[in-house]
C-alpha positions as CSV (number, residue, x, y, z in Angstrom):
1,X,-85.0,-84.8,-53.3
2,X,-83.2,-85.0,-56.7
3,X,-80.2,-83.0,-55.1
4,X,-80.3,-85.3,-52.0
5,X,-80.3,-88.5,-54.6
6,X,-77.2,-86.8,-56.6
7,X,-75.1,-86.0,-53.4
8,X,-75.9,-90.2,-52.1
9,X,-74.5,-91.2,-55.6
10,X,-71.3,-89.0,-55.0
11,X,-70.7,-90.2,-51.8
12,X,-71.0,-93.6,-52.7
13,X,-69.0,-93.3,-56.1
14,X,-66.4,-91.6,-53.8
15,X,-66.2,-94.1,-51.3
16,X,-65.5,-96.8,-53.9
17,X,-63.1,-94.8,-55.8
18,X,-60.8,-94.3,-52.4
19,X,-61.6,-97.4,-50.4
20,X,-63.6,-95.5,-47.7
21,X,-63.4,-97.4,-44.1
22,X,-66.8,-95.9,-42.9
23,X,-70.0,-94.6,-43.7
24,X,-72.5,-92.8,-41.4
25,X,-75.2,-90.4,-40.8
26,X,-77.1,-88.9,-38.2
27,X,-79.6,-86.5,-36.5
28,X,-78.5,-83.3,-35.4
29,X,-80.0,-79.9,-34.1
30,X,-78.5,-76.6,-35.2
31,X,-78.1,-73.8,-32.8
32,X,-77.4,-70.5,-34.9
33,X,-75.4,-67.8,-33.2
34,X,-78.5,-65.6,-33.5
35,X,-80.5,-67.9,-31.0
36,X,-77.6,-68.4,-28.4
37,X,-77.2,-64.6,-28.5
38,X,-80.5,-63.8,-27.9
39,X,-81.0,-62.2,-31.4
40,X,-83.9,-64.0,-32.5
41,X,-83.0,-67.0,-34.6
42,X,-84.5,-70.4,-34.1
43,X,-83.1,-74.0,-33.6
44,X,-83.2,-76.2,-36.6
45,X,-83.1,-79.9,-37.4
46,X,-79.8,-80.9,-39.7
47,X,-79.7,-84.0,-42.0
48,X,-76.4,-85.6,-43.1
49,X,-74.4,-88.5,-44.8
50,X,-70.8,-88.7,-44.5
51,X,-67.9,-91.2,-45.5
52,X,-64.1,-91.4,-43.9
53,X,-61.4,-92.5,-45.1
54,X,-58.8,-94.3,-42.9
55,X,-55.3,-93.1,-42.4
56,X,-54.0,-95.6,-39.9
57,X,-55.6,-96.6,-36.8
58,X,-56.1,-93.3,-35.3
59,X,-56.4,-90.9,-37.8
60,X,-59.0,-90.4,-41.1
61,X,-60.5,-87.9,-43.2
62,X,-64.1,-87.6,-42.9
63,X,-65.9,-86.0,-45.9
64,X,-69.5,-85.6,-45.8
65,X,-72.8,-83.0,-46.8
66,X,-75.9,-81.7,-44.9
67,X,-78.9,-80.0,-45.3
68,X,-80.6,-77.1,-43.0
69,X,-83.2,-74.9,-43.0
70,X,-81.7,-71.8,-41.3
71,X,-83.7,-69.4,-40.1
72,X,-81.2,-66.9,-38.4
73,X,-78.4,-65.7,-40.8
74,X,-76.8,-62.5,-39.1
75,X,-74.6,-60.2,-41.3
76,X,-71.6,-59.0,-40.7
77,X,-69.5,-56.0,-42.8
78,X,-72.4,-53.9,-43.2
79,X,-72.6,-50.0,-42.2
80,X,-74.8,-51.0,-39.5
81,X,-74.7,-53.9,-37.2
82,X,-77.4,-56.5,-37.4
83,X,-79.6,-56.9,-34.2
84,X,-81.7,-59.5,-35.7
85,X,-81.4,-62.1,-38.7
86,X,-81.5,-60.8,-41.8
87,X,-82.0,-63.4,-43.8
88,X,-83.0,-67.2,-43.6
89,X,-81.9,-69.9,-46.3
90,X,-81.9,-73.6,-47.3
91,X,-78.1,-74.4,-46.7
92,X,-76.5,-77.3,-48.2
93,X,-72.9,-77.7,-46.7
94,X,-69.9,-79.9,-47.8
95,X,-66.9,-80.2,-45.5
96,X,-63.7,-82.2,-45.1
97,X,-62.0,-82.5,-42.0
98,X,-59.0,-84.4,-40.5
99,X,-60.3,-86.4,-37.4
100,X,-58.0,-88.0,-34.5
101,X,-59.4,-90.9,-32.5
102,X,-58.7,-92.2,-29.1
103,X,-60.1,-95.6,-28.6
104,X,-60.4,-97.0,-25.0
105,X,-61.6,-100.4,-25.5
106,X,-65.3,-100.1,-26.8
107,X,-65.4,-96.3,-26.0
108,X,-63.8,-94.2,-27.7
109,X,-63.3,-90.2,-28.3
110,X,-62.7,-88.1,-31.2
111,X,-61.3,-84.6,-32.1
112,X,-61.5,-83.2,-35.9
113,X,-61.0,-80.0,-37.7
114,X,-61.3,-78.6,-41.4
115,X,-63.1,-76.6,-44.0
116,X,-66.1,-76.2,-45.5
117,X,-68.1,-75.0,-48.3
118,X,-71.9,-73.8,-47.9
119,X,-74.5,-72.8,-50.5
120,X,-78.1,-71.6,-50.1
121,X,-80.6,-73.3,-52.4
122,X,-82.7,-70.3,-51.8
123,X,-82.3,-67.2,-49.8
124,X,-85.1,-65.3,-48.3
125,X,-84.6,-61.7,-46.7
126,X,-86.2,-60.3,-43.8
127,X,-86.9,-57.0,-44.8
128,X,-88.5,-55.8,-41.7
129,X,-85.4,-56.4,-39.6
130,X,-83.0,-55.4,-42.1
131,X,-85.2,-51.9,-42.2
132,X,-85.3,-51.9,-38.3
133,X,-81.5,-51.5,-38.0
134,X,-81.0,-49.5,-41.1
135,X,-83.3,-46.7,-39.3
136,X,-81.8,-43.7,-37.6
137,X,-82.7,-43.7,-34.2
138,X,-86.0,-42.1,-33.6
139,X,-86.7,-43.0,-37.2
140,X,-88.2,-45.7,-39.2
141,X,-87.6,-47.3,-42.2
142,X,-89.4,-49.5,-45.0
143,X,-87.2,-51.5,-47.7
144,X,-88.5,-50.5,-51.3
145,X,-86.0,-52.1,-53.3
146,X,-83.6,-54.9,-52.2
147,X,-81.0,-57.1,-54.4
148,X,-78.2,-59.1,-53.3
149,X,-75.9,-62.2,-54.3
150,X,-76.4,-65.4,-53.1
151,X,-72.7,-66.8,-53.3
152,X,-71.1,-69.5,-51.9
153,X,-69.8,-69.5,-48.5
154,X,-66.4,-70.6,-47.2
155,X,-64.9,-71.2,-43.6
156,X,-63.7,-73.6,-40.8
157,X,-64.9,-76.5,-38.7
158,X,-64.4,-78.1,-35.5
159,X,-65.6,-80.4,-33.2
160,X,-65.6,-83.3,-30.7
161,X,-67.2,-87.0,-30.2
162,X,-67.9,-89.4,-27.4
163,X,-69.4,-92.9,-28.6
164,X,-69.2,-96.4,-28.0
165,X,-68.3,-99.2,-30.9
166,X,-70.2,-102.7,-31.4
167,X,-68.9,-104.8,-33.9
168,X,-69.0,-103.0,-37.0
169,X,-71.1,-100.1,-35.8
170,X,-70.5,-97.2,-33.9
171,X,-72.6,-94.9,-32.1
172,X,-71.8,-91.3,-30.9
173,X,-72.5,-88.2,-29.2
174,X,-71.2,-85.3,-31.7
175,X,-70.5,-81.3,-31.3
176,X,-69.4,-79.6,-34.1
177,X,-69.0,-75.9,-34.7
178,X,-68.7,-74.0,-37.8
179,X,-67.7,-70.2,-39.0
180,X,-68.5,-69.6,-42.5
181,X,-68.9,-66.5,-44.6
182,X,-70.6,-65.7,-48.1
183,X,-70.7,-62.4,-49.8
184,X,-73.8,-60.8,-50.5
185,X,-73.3,-57.4,-52.5
186,X,-76.3,-56.1,-51.1
187,X,-78.0,-52.9,-52.8
188,X,-81.2,-51.2,-53.3
189,X,-83.5,-48.6,-51.4
190,X,-85.2,-47.7,-48.7
191,X,-87.4,-44.5,-47.4
192,X,-86.8,-43.1,-43.9
193,X,-89.8,-41.8,-42.1
194,X,-90.3,-39.7,-38.9
195,X,-93.0,-40.0,-36.0
196,X,-94.1,-36.3,-36.8
197,X,-94.6,-37.3,-40.7
198,X,-92.4,-36.9,-44.2
199,X,-89.8,-39.6,-45.3
200,X,-86.8,-39.2,-47.5
201,X,-85.6,-41.9,-49.8
202,X,-82.1,-43.3,-48.9
203,X,-79.7,-45.8,-51.3
204,X,-79.0,-49.1,-50.1
205,X,-75.3,-50.0,-51.1
206,X,-73.7,-52.4,-48.7
207,X,-70.9,-53.9,-51.0
208,X,-69.0,-55.4,-48.2
209,X,-71.8,-57.2,-46.3
210,X,-71.2,-61.0,-45.6
211,X,-73.8,-63.6,-44.8
212,X,-72.6,-65.4,-41.4
213,X,-73.3,-69.0,-41.3
214,X,-71.9,-69.5,-37.3
215,X,-73.1,-71.6,-34.8
216,X,-73.1,-75.6,-33.4
217,X,-74.9,-78.5,-33.9
218,X,-75.4,-81.1,-31.3
219,X,-76.2,-84.7,-32.3
220,X,-76.3,-88.4,-32.3
221,X,-74.5,-90.2,-35.0
222,X,-74.2,-93.5,-36.6
223,X,-71.7,-95.2,-38.7
224,X,-70.9,-98.9,-40.2
225,X,-67.1,-99.7,-41.0
226,X,-66.5,-102.0,-43.7
């Protein structure tokens, strides 16, 4: 809650300092890549706030923050492919984009794209999924020690909106796709066992592993023009 209050105050200060023309919020559902690719991720609710700086009648710069509990982080760059999510986390994302708006009377269509920064307030591994992917074919594995870095993620976002404006209030249906990655620097150890008994200790070293924050949101947004 304290973090959300700080974010709101920062946005208000930013709006006051640079003359924002719109402020808004909305309700969205996030579909991680691990969900629509059939790898076991789940849909989650995303909450966000934003402000928009006008650059004329058709261009603006949206700046915003969102929170989402993502239960379906895949990993890239590891020595084995993640077939199921390896992590879940409380994701805070900040972004800035360039938006083009085409007004058609009260109806409007928007296209936008830009960059984002992601940070996970908490990051929890699914050790069973990690072990299953690390195990050689016909064997099984058990994680005995695991460490990783919870670092900032960076990447790009792009989307579109369709909506209607009544007076100073606008309501829209929004689509936003994101592709961000964060370094994990995973290390540790795991035991590999066989069906006939016995096991061997194996070192885990995945220095090039990257947490993948990839997927899309569908939502309803509302904004007020000052």
